[in-house]
C-alpha positions in Angstrom: -0.9 -2.5 -34.3 -2.0 -6.0 -35.1 -4.1 -8.1 -32.8 -1.3 -10.6 -32.4 1.2 -7.8 -31.5 -1.3 -6.2 -29.0 -2.0 -9.6 -27.3 1.7 -10.6 -27.3 2.9 -7.3 -25.7 0.0 -7.4 -23.2 1.0 -11.0 -22.2 4.6 -9.9 -21.9 3.7 -7.1 -19.4 1.5 -9.5 -17.4 4.4 -12.0 -17.2 6.7 -9.2 -16.1 4.5 -8.2 -13.2 4.0 -11.8 -12.1 7.8 -12.4 -12.3 8.4 -9.3 -10.2 5.9 -10.6 -7.6 7.4 -14.1 -7.5 10.9 -12.6 -6.9 9.9 -9.9 -4.5 6.8 -11.3 -2.8 5.8 -7.8 -1.8 2.1 -7.9 -2.8 0.5 -11.3 -2.4 1.8 -12.3 1.1 0.5 -9.2 2.8 -2.9 -9.7 1.1 -3.1 -13.3 2.2 -1.9 -12.5 5.7 -4.5 -9.7 6.1 -7.3 -11.8 4.7 -6.6 -14.9 6.8 -6.1 -12.9 10.0 -9.3 -11.0 9.6 -11.2 -14.2 8.8 -9.8 -15.8 11.9 -10.7 -12.9 14.2 -14.2 -12.6 12.8 -14.8 -16.3 13.3 -13.9 -16.0 17.0 -15.8 -12.7 17.4 -19.0 -13.8 15.7 -21.7 -15.6 17.6 -21.7 -18.4 15.0 -24.8 -20.7 15.3 -24.7 -24.4 14.2 -26.5 -23.6 10.9 -26.1 -20.6 8.7 -29.9 -20.2 8.3 -30.4 -19.7 12.1 -30.9 -16.1 13.3 -28.2 -14.3 15.3 -28.9 -11.5 17.7 -27.1 -8.2 17.0 -27.5 -4.9 18.9 -29.8 -3.6 16.1 -32.0 -6.7 16.0 -32.0 -10.2 14.6 -30.7 -11.2 11.2 -29.9 -14.5 9.5 -26.3 -15.5 10.1 -25.9 -16.0 6.4 -26.1 -12.2 6.0 -23.4 -11.7 8.6 -21.1 -14.4 7.0 -21.6 -12.9 3.5 -20.8 -9.4 4.8 -17.7 -10.7 6.6 -16.5 -12.5 3.4 -16.8 -9.5 1.1 -15.4 -6.9 3.5 -12.3 -9.1 3.9 -11.9 -9.4 0.1 -12.5 -5.7 -0.3 -9.7 -4.5 2.0 -7.3 -7.3 1.0 -7.8 -6.3 -2.6 -7.1 -2.6 -1.8 -3.8 -3.6 -0.2 -2.7 -5.2 -3.4 -4.1 -2.5 -5.7 -2.0 0.2 -3.8 1.1 -1.6 -5.1 0.1 -1.7 -8.7 2.7 0.8 -9.9 5.0 0.5 -6.9 7.9 -1.1 -8.8 7.8 1.4 -11.6 7.5 4.4 -9.3 10.2 3.2 -6.9 12.7 2.5 -9.7 11.7 5.5 -11.8 10.7 3.2 -14.6 7.2 4.6 -15.1 8.3 6.7 -18.1 10.0 3.6 -19.6 6.8 1.7 -19.2 4.8 4.4 -21.0 7.2 4.2 -23.9 6.3 0.6 -24.6 4.7 0.6 -28.2 1.4 -0.6 -26.9 -2.0 1.1 -26.7 -2.8 2.3 -23.2 -5.7 -0.1 -23.0 -3.1 -2.9 -23.3 -1.2 -1.5 -20.3 -4.4 -1.3 -18.4 -5.4 -4.9 -19.2 -1.9 -6.1 -18.2 -2.0 -4.3 -14.8 -5.7 -5.5 -14.3 -4.8 -9.1 -15.2 -1.9 -9.1 -12.7 -4.2 -7.6 -10.0 -6.9 -10.1 -10.8 -4.4 -12.9 -10.4 -3.5 -11.7 -6.9 -7.2 -11.3 -5.9 -8.1 -14.8 -7.2 -5.3 -16.4 -5.3 -6.4 -14.7 -2.1 -10.0 -15.8 -2.7 -8.8 -19.4 -3.4 -7.4 -19.4 0.1 -10.1 -17.3 1.8 -13.2 -19.2 0.6 -12.1 -22.6 2.0 -11.0 -20.8 5.2 -14.5 -19.3 5.5 -16.1 -22.6 4.7 -14.2 -24.1 7.6 -14.6 -21.3 10.1 -18.2 -20.4 9.3 -19.5 -23.9 8.4 -20.4 -23.1 4.8 -22.2 -26.1 3.2 -23.1 -25.2 -0.4 -22.8 -28.5 -2.1 -23.0 -28.0 -5.8 -23.7 -24.3 -5.2 -20.0 -23.8 -4.8 -19.8 -23.5 -8.5 -22.4 -20.8 -8.5 -20.5 -18.9 -5.7 -17.3 -19.1 -7.7 -19.2 -17.7 -10.7 -20.5 -14.8 -8.7 -17.1 -14.2 -7.2 -15.4 -14.0 -10.6 -18.0 -11.6 -11.8 -17.4 -9.4 -8.8 -13.7 -9.6 -9.4 -14.0 -8.1 -12.9 -15.6 -4.9 -11.7 -13.4 -4.8 -8.5 -10.2 -5.1 -10.5 -11.2 -2.6 -13.1 -12.0 0.1 -10.6 -9.1 -0.8 -8.4 -6.6 -0.6 -11.2 -7.9 2.7 -12.6 -7.8 4.4 -9.2 -4.4 2.9 -8.4 -3.1 4.7 -11.4 -4.5 8.0 -10.0 -3.2 7.3 -6.5 0.3 6.3 -7.8 0.8 10.0 -8.8 0.4 11.1 -5.2 2.6 10.8 -2.1 -0.1 9.1 0.0 -1.3 6.4 -2.4 -2.3 4.0 0.4 -4.6 6.6 1.8 -5.8 8.1 -1.5 -6.8 4.8 -3.1 -9.5 3.8 -0.6 -10.9 7.3 -0.6 -11.3 7.3 -4.4 -12.3 3.6 -4.9 -14.7 2.9 -2.1 -17.6 5.1 -3.2 -17.4 3.6 -6.7 -17.3 0.0 -5.3 -20.4 0.4 -3.0 -23.0 -1.0 -5.6 -20.7 -3.8 -6.6 -20.1 -5.1 -3.1 -23.8 -4.7 -2.1 -24.6 -6.9 -5.1 -21.9 -9.4 -4.1 -23.2 -9.5 -0.5 -26.9 -10.0 -1.6 -26.1 -12.7 -4.1 -23.7 -14.6 -1.7 -26.3 -14.5 1.1 -28.9 -15.9 -1.4 -26.5 -18.8 -2.3 -25.7 -19.5 1.4 -29.4 -19.5 2.1 -30.0 -22.3 -0.4 -30.9 -20.3 -3.5 -29.6 -21.9 -6.7 -28.2 -20.1 -9.7 -31.7 -19.7 -11.3 -33.0 -17.9 -8.2 -29.9 -15.7 -8.0 -29.9 -14.8 -11.7 -33.6 -13.7 -11.4 -32.7 -11.1 -8.8 -32.1 -7.5 -9.8 -28.7 -7.5 -8.1 -27.4 -10.0 -10.6 -28.3 -7.6 -13.4 -26.7 -4.8 -11.5 -23.5 -6.9 -11.2 -23.3 -7.6 -14.9 -24.1 -4.0 -15.9 -21.4 -2.8 -13.4 -18.8 -5.1 -14.9 -19.5 -4.0 -18.5 -19.9 -0.3 -17.9 -17.0 0.2 -15.5 -14.5 -2.1 -17.2 -15.0 -0.2 -20.5 -15.0 3.2 -18.8 -11.9 2.3 -16.8 -10.0 1.1 -19.8 -10.9 4.3 -21.7 -10.2 6.7 -18.8 -6.8 5.0 -18.0 -5.2 6.6 -21.0 -5.9 10.1 -19.8 -5.1 9.3 -16.1 -1.7 7.6 -16.8 -0.5 10.4 -19.1 -1.5 13.2 -16.8 
């Protein structure tokens, strides 16, 4: 298959998934509603100080509020993303079209990229709404470091979407995919979201991109993206044909 044919068919599958979502609105609205509701509840529940760098008292001790805010942000993204990933193959399974999808003359890696790109679109839209909401509710003041936070967020999204799409294909073959998907995906996502939390807390604390890039967690994030994206694309062929 030529590169142009591979790219064209992959784009066609991405466009198909996005058109289905625009018509049905079954994935993105629940993700956004969940994320915004959780952010609002956390903002009212958290003892937010005037500045992120100030300490906040918790039952286990005292920690900088930036750590609490960063944890809140990524926990919200994590579970909002899992809601969307659970519906990755919903349309094909509901309409009995999964076999037709597999008959598309396209390498399985192209199908994986198409599904991952659609999932990435949904996650990015949620984050585009969630980050300003957190900035307003938790008094984020990053200045030019917003660009660095966006960079870190996009790097996290790569690994998040790769893992989520792969395990969504596994869960889609079970009756309880909404339950199975978190059980499968969460253990694999632990190092990714620890890195996301640590790097975001550094940025909220005033560390620039150079300080963040020098940390080991940034290297772990990059390695995770490369290793798990390649591994997920390769494993997808065996999972989807099982």
